[in-house]
Structures are given as C-alpha cells and as structure tokens.
VEXFIGU-833796 format. One line per field, with one value per residue (C-alpha): residue number from 1; residue in three letters; y, z, x negated. Coordinates in Angstrom, 2 decimals. Each point is the difference from the previous one (the first is absolute). Layout:
N
num: (NUM/...)
residu: (ALA/...)
v: (Y/...)
w: (Z/...)
u: (X/...)
# end
This chain:
432
num: (1/2/3/4/5/6/7/8/9/10/11/12/13/14/15/16/17/18/19/20/21/22/23/24/25/26/27/28/29/30/31/32/33/34/35/36/37/38/39/40/41/42/43/44/45/46/47/48/49/50/51/52/53/54/55/56/57/58/59/60/61/62/63/64/65/66/67/68/69/70/71/72/73/74/75/76/77/78/79/80/81/82/83/84/85/86/87/88/89/90/91/92/93/94/95/96/97/98/99/100/101/102/103/104/105/106/107/108/109/110/111/112/113/114/115/116/117/118/119/120/121/122/123/124/125/126/127/128/129/130/131/132/133/134/135/136/137/138/139/140/141/142/143/144/145/146/147/148/149/150/151/152/153/154/155/156/157/158/159/160/161/162/163/164/165/166/167/168/169/170/171/172/173/174/175/176/177/178/179/180/181/182/183/184/185/186/187/188/189/190/191/192/193/194/195/196/197/198/199/200/201/202/203/204/205/206/207/208/209/210/211/212/213/214/215/216/217/218/219/220/221/222/223/224/225/226/227/228/229/230/231/232/233/234/235/236/237/238/239/240/241/242/243/244/245/246/247/248/249/250/251/252/253/254/255/256/257/258/259/260/261/262/263/264/265/266/267/268/269/270/271/272/273/274/275/276/277/278/279/280/281/282/283/284/285/286/287/288/289/290/291/292/293/294/295/296/297/298/299/300/301/302/303/304/305/306/307/308/309/310/311/312/313/314/315/316/317/318/319/320/321/322/323/324/325/326/327/328/329/330/331/332/333/334/335/336/337/338/339/340/341/342/343/344/345/346/347/348/349/350/351/352/353/354/355/356/357/358/359/360/361/362/363/364/365/366/367/368/369/370/371/372/373/374/375/376/377/378/379/380/381/382/383/384/385/386/387/388/389/390/391/392/393/394/395/396/397/398/399/400/401/402/403/404/405/406/407/408/409/410/411/412/413/414/415/416/417/418/419/420/421/422/423/424/425/426/427/428/429/430/431/432)
residu: (UNK/UNK/UNK/UNK/UNK/UNK/UNK/UNK/UNK/UNK/UNK/UNK/UNK/UNK/UNK/UNK/UNK/UNK/UNK/UNK/UNK/UNK/UNK/UNK/UNK/UNK/UNK/UNK/UNK/UNK/UNK/UNK/UNK/UNK/UNK/UNK/UNK/UNK/UNK/UNK/UNK/UNK/UNK/UNK/UNK/UNK/UNK/UNK/UNK/UNK/UNK/UNK/UNK/UNK/UNK/UNK/UNK/UNK/UNK/UNK/UNK/UNK/UNK/UNK/UNK/UNK/UNK/UNK/UNK/UNK/UNK/UNK/UNK/UNK/UNK/UNK/UNK/UNK/UNK/UNK/UNK/UNK/UNK/UNK/UNK/UNK/UNK/UNK/UNK/UNK/UNK/UNK/UNK/UNK/UNK/UNK/UNK/UNK/UNK/UNK/UNK/UNK/UNK/UNK/UNK/UNK/UNK/UNK/UNK/UNK/UNK/UNK/UNK/UNK/UNK/UNK/UNK/UNK/UNK/UNK/UNK/UNK/UNK/UNK/UNK/UNK/UNK/UNK/UNK/UNK/UNK/UNK/UNK/UNK/UNK/UNK/UNK/UNK/UNK/UNK/UNK/UNK/UNK/UNK/UNK/UNK/UNK/UNK/UNK/UNK/UNK/UNK/UNK/UNK/UNK/UNK/UNK/UNK/UNK/UNK/UNK/UNK/UNK/UNK/UNK/UNK/UNK/UNK/UNK/UNK/UNK/UNK/UNK/UNK/UNK/UNK/UNK/UNK/UNK/UNK/UNK/UNK/UNK/UNK/UNK/UNK/UNK/UNK/UNK/UNK/UNK/UNK/UNK/UNK/UNK/UNK/UNK/UNK/UNK/UNK/UNK/UNK/UNK/UNK/UNK/UNK/UNK/UNK/UNK/UNK/UNK/UNK/UNK/UNK/UNK/UNK/UNK/UNK/UNK/UNK/UNK/UNK/UNK/UNK/UNK/UNK/UNK/UNK/UNK/UNK/UNK/UNK/UNK/UNK/UNK/UNK/UNK/UNK/UNK/UNK/UNK/UNK/UNK/UNK/UNK/UNK/UNK/UNK/UNK/UNK/UNK/UNK/UNK/UNK/UNK/UNK/UNK/UNK/UNK/UNK/UNK/UNK/UNK/UNK/UNK/UNK/UNK/UNK/UNK/UNK/UNK/UNK/UNK/UNK/UNK/UNK/UNK/UNK/UNK/UNK/UNK/UNK/UNK/UNK/UNK/UNK/UNK/UNK/UNK/UNK/UNK/UNK/UNK/UNK/UNK/UNK/UNK/UNK/UNK/UNK/UNK/UNK/UNK/UNK/UNK/UNK/UNK/UNK/UNK/UNK/UNK/UNK/UNK/UNK/UNK/UNK/UNK/UNK/UNK/UNK/UNK/UNK/UNK/UNK/UNK/UNK/UNK/UNK/UNK/UNK/UNK/UNK/UNK/UNK/UNK/UNK/UNK/UNK/UNK/UNK/UNK/UNK/UNK/UNK/UNK/UNK/UNK/UNK/UNK/UNK/UNK/UNK/UNK/UNK/UNK/UNK/UNK/UNK/UNK/UNK/UNK/UNK/UNK/UNK/UNK/UNK/UNK/UNK/UNK/UNK/UNK/UNK/UNK/UNK/UNK/UNK/UNK/UNK/UNK/UNK/UNK/UNK/UNK/UNK/UNK/UNK/UNK/UNK/UNK/UNK/UNK/UNK/UNK/UNK/UNK/UNK/UNK/UNK/UNK/UNK/UNK/UNK/UNK/UNK/UNK/UNK/UNK/UNK/UNK/UNK/UNK/UNK/UNK/UNK/UNK/UNK/UNK/UNK/UNK/UNK/UNK/UNK/UNK/UNK/UNK/UNK/UNK/UNK/UNK/UNK/UNK/UNK)
v: (6.84/-2.05/-3.12/-2.29/-2.30/-2.99/-2.19/-1.94/2.20/2.04/-2.76/-1.86/3.11/0.66/-3.74/0.23/2.96/-1.34/-2.99/1.71/2.02/-3.05/-0.26/-3.48/-1.23/2.04/-1.87/-3.27/-0.18/2.86/-0.83/1.34/2.38/0.01/2.74/-0.95/2.28/-0.58/1.06/-1.94/-2.31/-3.72/-0.51/2.03/-1.03/-3.72/1.18/1.02/-3.48/-1.52/2.06/-0.57/-4.09/-0.01/2.77/0.55/3.71/2.81/1.50/3.63/0.92/3.05/1.73/2.74/2.35/1.26/0.80/-3.43/1.50/-2.51/-2.86/1.14/-0.92/-2.33/-0.54/0.40/-2.76/-2.42/0.71/-0.83/-2.97/-1.26/-0.04/3.18/1.44/3.73/1.69/3.38/1.81/2.82/2.51/1.08/1.01/3.51/-1.20/-2.60/2.74/2.68/-2.26/-2.85/0.58/3.73/-0.90/-2.59/2.42/2.62/-2.91/-0.85/-3.50/-2.68/-3.68/-1.47/3.02/-0.81/-1.05/3.19/-1.79/-0.16/-2.71/0.09/3.54/-0.78/-3.33/1.88/2.63/-3.03/-1.89/3.23/0.15/-3.73/0.29/3.41/-1.91/-3.27/2.31/1.65/-3.58/-1.67/-2.82/-2.27/-0.52/1.42/-1.98/0.50/-1.86/0.41/-3.14/-1.54/1.00/3.69/3.14/1.21/-2.48/1.46/3.71/-0.76/-1.76/2.24/2.79/-1.96/-0.87/3.53/1.36/-2.66/-2.86/-1.41/-0.94/-3.42/-0.31/-2.37/-0.90/-2.77/-0.85/-0.88/-2.48/-3.22/-2.06/1.88/1.89/-2.52/2.41/-0.03/1.73/2.08/-2.92/-1.36/3.39/0.11/-3.81/0.88/3.04/-1.78/-2.78/2.76/1.48/2.67/0.19/3.17/0.49/-0.64/-1.09/-2.92/1.46/0.77/3.79/2.22/0.50/3.92/2.51/3.43/3.22/3.84/-0.40/-2.95/-3.61/-2.90/-3.25/-3.42/-3.42/-1.42/0.49/2.44/-2.80/-1.19/2.87/-1.00/0.86/3.73/1.42/-0.16/3.83/0.32/-2.57/1.06/3.76/1.81/3.56/0.81/-1.19/-0.97/2.54/-1.31/0.75/3.50/3.32/0.94/3.40/1.30/1.57/2.38/-0.13/2.22/-0.74/2.50/-1.08/1.31/-1.38/-3.13/-0.60/0.57/2.64/0.77/-1.64/2.51/3.11/-1.43/-0.94/-2.79/-2.84/-2.39/-2.87/1.97/0.77/-3.89/-0.74/2.42/-1.15/-3.47/0.99/1.82/-2.38/-3.11/1.92/0.36/-3.27/1.15/-2.12/-3.62/-2.18/-3.34/-1.33/-3.06/0.97/-1.77/-0.58/0.49/-3.55/-1.08/-0.72/1.95/0.83/1.63/2.54/2.81/3.49/2.59/3.29/2.58/3.06/-0.95/-0.29/3.59/1.33/-1.51/1.08/3.57/-0.04/-1.26/2.73/2.45/-0.94/-0.31/3.87/0.90/-2.46/0.33/-2.88/-1.34/-0.35/-1.44/-2.47/-0.85/-0.23/-2.72/-2.55/1.21/-0.57/-3.72/-0.70/1.49/-1.96/-3.35/1.16/0.35/-3.11/-2.24/1.13/2.07/3.19/0.24/0.17/2.59/0.01/0.54/2.92/1.37/-0.58/2.11/2.58/0.61/0.09/2.43/2.07/0.01/0.80/3.22/1.79/-2.28/2.79/0.93/-1.07/-3.05/-0.22/-3.15/-1.63/-3.48/-1.93/-3.40/-1.38/2.75/2.75/2.88/2.99/3.24/2.50/0.54/3.13/0.52/3.13/-2.22/-1.13/-0.12/0.32/3.15/0.92/2.25/-2.59/-2.53/2.01/0.34/3.43/1.30/0.98/1.98/-3.10/-2.30/0.53/-2.31/0.14/-1.39/-3.31/-0.36/-0.08/-2.29/-2.41/-0.49/-0.41/-2.44/-2.09/0.37/-3.71/-0.95/1.56/-1.06/-3.69/0.53/1.65/-3.13/-2.52/2.12/-0.60/-3.89)
w: (-2.28/2.19/-1.50/2.18/-1.75/2.44/-0.66/2.60/0.07/-2.01/-1.24/-1.52/-1.67/-1.54/-1.03/-1.66/-1.74/-1.65/-0.71/-1.82/-1.76/-1.70/-3.32/-0.70/3.59/0.11/-3.45/1.52/3.61/0.97/1.48/-1.22/2.42/1.71/1.83/3.21/1.66/3.43/3.42/2.47/1.12/0.01/-3.52/-1.82/1.96/-0.94/-3.77/-0.37/0.45/-1.96/-2.78/0.09/0.20/-2.64/-2.39/0.51/0.01/1.73/2.53/0.16/2.88/-0.16/2.86/-1.01/2.68/0.19/3.65/1.87/2.80/2.40/-2.75/-1.65/3.17/-0.48/-3.88/-1.08/2.29/-0.94/-3.78/0.53/2.10/-2.33/-3.15/-1.90/-2.19/0.82/1.81/-1.31/2.51/-1.86/1.89/-2.11/2.88/-1.51/-3.38/1.36/1.55/-2.71/-3.00/1.21/3.29/-0.69/-3.54/1.80/2.60/-2.34/-1.97/3.28/-0.93/2.72/-0.85/0.63/2.32/2.79/-1.37/-0.54/-2.10/2.05/-1.30/-3.75/-0.93/1.69/-2.15/-3.66/1.64/1.37/-3.49/-1.74/2.19/-0.51/-3.85/0.42/1.93/-2.44/-2.88/2.05/0.71/-3.35/1.87/-1.52/2.20/2.94/2.62/2.82/2.95/-0.41/0.48/-2.81/1.93/0.55/-1.88/0.41/-3.14/-2.13/0.91/0.00/-3.41/-2.07/1.07/-1.09/-3.30/-0.50/0.41/-1.13/-1.97/-0.88/3.52/1.32/3.30/2.69/2.62/2.25/1.53/-3.43/-0.74/1.11/-1.06/2.09/2.62/2.64/2.97/1.58/3.40/1.74/1.71/-3.54/-0.89/3.15/-0.61/-3.49/0.95/2.71/-2.69/-2.16/2.96/0.80/3.71/0.71/3.10/-1.93/2.29/-1.17/2.34/-2.07/-0.20/-2.41/-3.48/-0.15/-2.70/1.23/-1.68/0.65/-0.83/2.05/1.40/-0.94/2.04/-0.99/1.38/3.48/1.46/-3.02/-2.23/1.50/-0.83/2.97/2.14/1.54/-0.62/3.31/-0.21/2.85/-1.46/-3.60/-0.29/-0.87/-1.02/2.83/2.47/-0.21/0.27/3.62/1.11/-1.71/2.11/1.52/-1.26/-3.46/-2.21/-2.73/-3.41/-3.15/-3.38/-2.91/-3.53/-3.39/-3.03/1.79/1.70/3.70/0.59/3.88/3.11/2.86/-2.25/0.00/-3.67/-0.77/-2.50/-0.35/1.46/3.30/-0.17/-0.01/2.65/2.39/-0.81/0.70/3.48/0.47/-1.44/1.58/3.43/-0.59/-1.20/-3.72/-2.99/1.21/-2.71/0.17/-3.61/-1.84/-3.52/-3.51/-1.03/-3.65/-0.35/0.95/3.71/2.98/2.74/3.22/1.30/2.56/-1.21/1.93/-1.88/2.50/-1.76/-3.45/1.50/1.19/-3.32/-2.14/2.12/-0.12/-3.81/-0.34/2.43/-2.00/-3.44/1.28/0.78/-3.57/-2.92/-1.46/0.24/-3.63/0.57/3.44/-1.39/-2.94/2.32/1.80/-2.87/-0.67/3.45/0.28/-3.57/1.19/3.05/-1.84/-2.42/3.12/1.67/-3.10/-0.71/-3.11/1.18/-3.43/-2.33/-2.03/1.70/3.47/-1.62/-1.56/2.99/2.33/-2.57/0.07/4.05/-0.04/-2.47/2.37/3.17/-1.55/2.45/2.88/2.06/3.64/3.62/1.76/3.93/1.68/3.24/0.98/2.58/0.69/-3.59/-1.31/-2.36/0.60/-2.15/1.65/-2.79/-3.82/-1.85/-3.61/-2.46/-2.30/2.08/-2.02/3.35/0.05/3.57/-1.71/-2.21/2.49/2.97/0.34/-0.72/-3.28/-2.06/-3.16/-2.34/1.21/-0.02/1.99/-2.93/-2.33/1.51/-0.93/-3.75/0.49/2.08/-2.65/-2.95/2.25/1.17/-3.28/-0.89/3.35/-0.30/-3.34/1.00/2.93/-2.17/-2.27/3.10/0.99/-3.56/0.25)
u: (-17.97/-2.40/-1.65/-2.02/-2.49/-0.88/-3.13/-1.86/-2.94/-2.24/-2.46/3.23/0.93/-3.36/-0.16/3.45/-0.99/-3.14/2.12/2.51/-2.20/-1.43/2.02/-1.09/0.83/3.34/1.29/-0.94/0.42/2.63/3.25/3.42/1.27/3.55/1.64/1.80/2.54/-1.43/1.62/-2.38/2.54/-0.07/1.72/-2.21/-2.98/0.77/0.35/-3.92/-1.45/3.07/-0.76/-3.85/0.87/2.76/-1.21/-3.49/0.59/-2.22/2.93/0.19/2.27/2.16/1.86/2.29/0.74/3.51/0.13/-0.52/-2.26/-1.43/0.90/-3.22/-2.26/-2.73/0.77/-3.70/-1.39/3.22/-0.72/-3.69/0.39/2.44/-2.24/1.04/-2.60/1.55/2.33/1.87/2.05/1.98/1.91/2.91/2.44/0.45/0.61/2.51/2.12/-0.23/0.37/2.16/1.92/1.08/1.19/2.24/1.05/1.10/1.80/1.95/-0.82/1.02/0.33/3.39/0.80/-2.49/-3.54/-2.33/-2.27/-3.37/-1.42/1.54/-1.66/-3.45/-0.48/-0.41/-2.57/-1.92/0.31/-1.28/-3.06/-0.79/0.16/-2.23/-2.70/0.46/-0.99/-3.08/-1.17/0.77/2.28/1.65/2.93/2.02/1.16/2.50/1.24/4.00/1.85/2.26/3.15/-0.40/0.38/-3.60/-1.27/2.49/-1.13/-3.67/0.09/2.41/-2.15/-3.46/1.77/1.41/-3.69/-2.41/1.75/-3.35/-0.78/0.51/2.51/-0.84/2.47/-1.09/3.33/1.30/-3.10/1.60/-3.04/-2.66/1.58/0.94/0.31/3.45/-0.53/-2.01/-1.82/-0.81/-1.56/-2.23/-1.02/-0.83/-2.03/-2.08/-0.54/-1.46/-2.29/2.37/0.62/1.95/2.44/3.10/2.93/2.39/2.80/3.05/0.51/2.30/-1.06/-0.57/-0.90/-1.13/-0.64/0.23/3.87/1.03/-0.87/2.18/0.63/1.12/-0.32/1.00/3.25/0.74/-0.04/3.68/2.51/1.94/-2.86/-0.34/-3.37/-2.41/-0.60/-2.42/-2.10/0.47/-0.44/-3.25/0.63/2.64/2.52/3.75/2.58/0.57/-3.52/-0.27/0.08/3.29/-0.78/0.29/-2.75/0.29/-2.15/0.21/-1.26/-0.56/-0.04/-0.83/1.40/0.89/-3.16/-0.97/-2.53/0.42/1.11/1.39/-1.53/-3.59/-1.04/-1.98/-0.14/2.44/-1.91/-0.55/3.73/1.10/-2.65/1.41/3.81/-1.33/-0.87/3.07/2.42/-1.74/0.31/3.82/0.92/0.49/-0.13/0.52/1.90/1.07/0.96/0.70/-1.12/0.11/-3.44/-0.92/-0.65/3.42/0.14/1.00/-2.23/0.40/-2.48/-0.31/-1.50/-1.47/-0.09/0.34/-1.58/1.38/3.54/-0.07/-1.73/2.66/2.95/-1.47/-0.32/3.23/1.59/-1.86/1.29/3.58/-0.44/-1.22/1.05/3.22/2.66/-0.53/-3.90/0.62/2.25/-2.29/-2.91/1.55/-0.41/-3.53/-0.60/0.96/-1.72/-3.20/0.31/0.32/-2.92/-2.42/1.10/-0.26/-3.49/0.70/-1.74/-2.32/3.10/1.35/3.44/-1.71/-1.87/3.21/2.12/-2.77/-0.11/3.83/-0.51/-2.78/2.00/3.01/-2.13/-1.58/2.68/-0.26/-1.80/0.65/-0.15/1.73/0.59/0.72/0.58/-1.64/1.99/-0.16/-0.24/2.32/-1.08/2.62/0.22/-1.11/0.31/-1.36/-0.97/-0.84/-0.60/1.78/3.07/3.25/2.02/1.97/1.22/2.37/1.43/0.11/1.65/3.82/0.22/0.39/-3.17/-0.72/-0.92/3.18/3.67/1.91/2.78/-2.31/0.14/3.67/-0.70/-2.97/1.97/2.65/-2.34/-2.26/3.02/1.83/-0.45/1.18/3.17/0.82/-0.60/2.42/2.77/-0.22/0.52/2.92/1.62/-0.21)
# end
C-alpha cells in the first residue's frame, strides 16, 4: 500500500506540526476534517473549495487506486492547487482483485444477465479505505461526488454506514441550498472564482468509470436508446469485433479452488492474469456490452461496458464448473448467482447475507480445479477443451457403447416411474 502525503513544502509541514503540537491552539483554532473521495476530475476538484466555503473544513483528499492507470496522473498538483490539506493515494489493486472481484467471479454473478458489476464491487472497497483514513485523521465527515440520480451514492453510503455509522456523510449534489453548479462550465467558473485555474475542458464527453476490471461509458449518443453507440469514438480498452484480427488466438487458464492461478501455463498473481486477459480480450473485441439497466434508485439507464479480461475469466470459470459440479449444485447455484449479483449491485457488500452467499460459493468451488482452453475470435469466446482431476464426466458412461456402470435396460424402469404422473393424467383424459 502506497500513501502519498502532499503538502506545499517542508516549511509548511514543520509549521503545521508545531501548530498541531500546541494543545491550546489545537483546541481553539483547529478545524474539523472531512475526507473527500477524490478522482482529480472537475467534479471532485470543485468540491474542495465548496467544502471549505460551506463547512469550513480542512479537506483531506483520498484517491483509492483500483486500477485507473493514467487517470491518476497529475493528482498531486491538482489537489494542492485546489486547497486540499493532504492527498492520500492508496494502491489497493491486489486487494480489489482477490477480495472483491474473484468472489464475484466464483459466484458467477452478473446483473440482469449482462453487467459484470465493474463499478459496483469497487465502491465498497473505496468506502472501506475512506473510513480507515477518516479514523486515522479523526475526521468528522466523508464526502463523495456521486450524483443524486445514480447508484454510486447508494453503494458509498451503505458501506460507510455499515463500517462507521457515526461519521457524517456529505453528498454535494443533494445539497440544493448550497450546491448551485449544474454543468461543467458552472464548475469551471466556480473553480476559477476560487483561484483554481486548471486545464479542464467544458466540452461534452462520456461519463466514464475505470478500474482494472472494466470501463463504463454513459452520456452523449448513449442517452437515447435508439442510437447506435459510436464505438470508434467510445472504446478505450479494445476494438470492436469488426476491427479485431482475422486470425483467432488461443488462451488457457488454470484454476485452483475456483480462483485463477496461471495463464498459458505461467503462474502469476490474479491481478497480473487479469491485466494479460484485458490485453487479449481488448485485441479481439471481447466483452463489449450495451445495456439498459434498472438502477437501484428506480430509473433505467443506458450504458456501454468494456470488460475484456473479466468476460474471458468468467466464461472460463463457468466452463470449468459445468464439468465438475453436479446437476443439483449447478441448479441451486444459479439462484445464488442472481442474488449475489443483486447484493453487489445494490451496495450491500458489508452484510451478513453477502458473507453467507460467499461462504456457500467458496465451499462449492473447493473442487473447481483444472484447466480451461478457449479460442478468441472477433468478439467470441469459443470452447477449446476443459480438463480437471475432479471432472464428473465419464467417457464410458457418456458413450453409446455399454459400459460397466450402465445398463440400457435400466432406463426403461426409470422412464416408467419418471413419467407415471403424465401417463395417469392421459388415462384420465381418455375416460372423459
């Protein structure tokens, strides 16, 4: 974990330490602190002077690195110029993959049959880290920049309430009396009025969220479901299937107890496997989803998600499970998968139900060990072979030849009993 402590200069740091060390001055003059979930974008940058103006708080900016990559560039300068007292940057990518992404993969959880929950399971972890920093800094409040129409406000706040019910939550977009900014230009003007002149553009663009698992796109032509997405303009992680290579490419994944441990025979940590899969999937146009989903707050929204590596990983996991798990287990797990997806989507990660569902999934996946081979071609993931020491598939049983464990004549009695109620009903109908 990397923590960056940003201050203007050493002289300022020394002066601040001397100031804080004086208990009399601290009690009289020290301001309360607020922890701001900070991305470096225009919205959260504008929030810094707004918090200072309306609450008289010292603002502690926190950026939780879940795989945003280049989006983290320049955060130090922006936070400093915007009036933040500190900037924390916490690298939690491995924790994100191991403790949030993989349990969801093992659950085969997909929201409304399409959405692979990329934004959803990142929010609880971000909230958890915000709470940890709030405790460290003795902050009285946590602030986020989620709008009043979206899911993220629910996810952030349910998580904070579960972990720190005593901490105040500030959501500027719901503060109608004090938050007057309704456009990017409004925010730019507000920043300039408070001495913050940063190179933000007022041009319209997609609203995006990125982490190691996916990138989401909303806005512009996507706001009208009648419009086809402009993929040439929109895609970030890969290409459309039409522009993918004309030659297929094979990839193999090795799993142990439901978790990926190697790609193409090379062992590595899960986050590195996911990075490699992202490159492969993006190259071949894998994992592009256009969906109109039902938000937690009640409205429908349209978005395009790119999840190249995650789509491959989930397909491989399901492929291995179908070889290993028995019929009843697979059938029952479908219900758990849907429930797990709803739990994650609704921001209820820190609940006993999520923990119980995850425990069930991990128990079931104790036998999910083996290797999956797939062929990637123009947006398609094609099965190319699956092996496991725990496979329930028996070639002897499945073949048309008579094996030692199966007698064809046994099927006659089974069919008679299995179809008895159907036959009885038909006989009654004949008598009428």
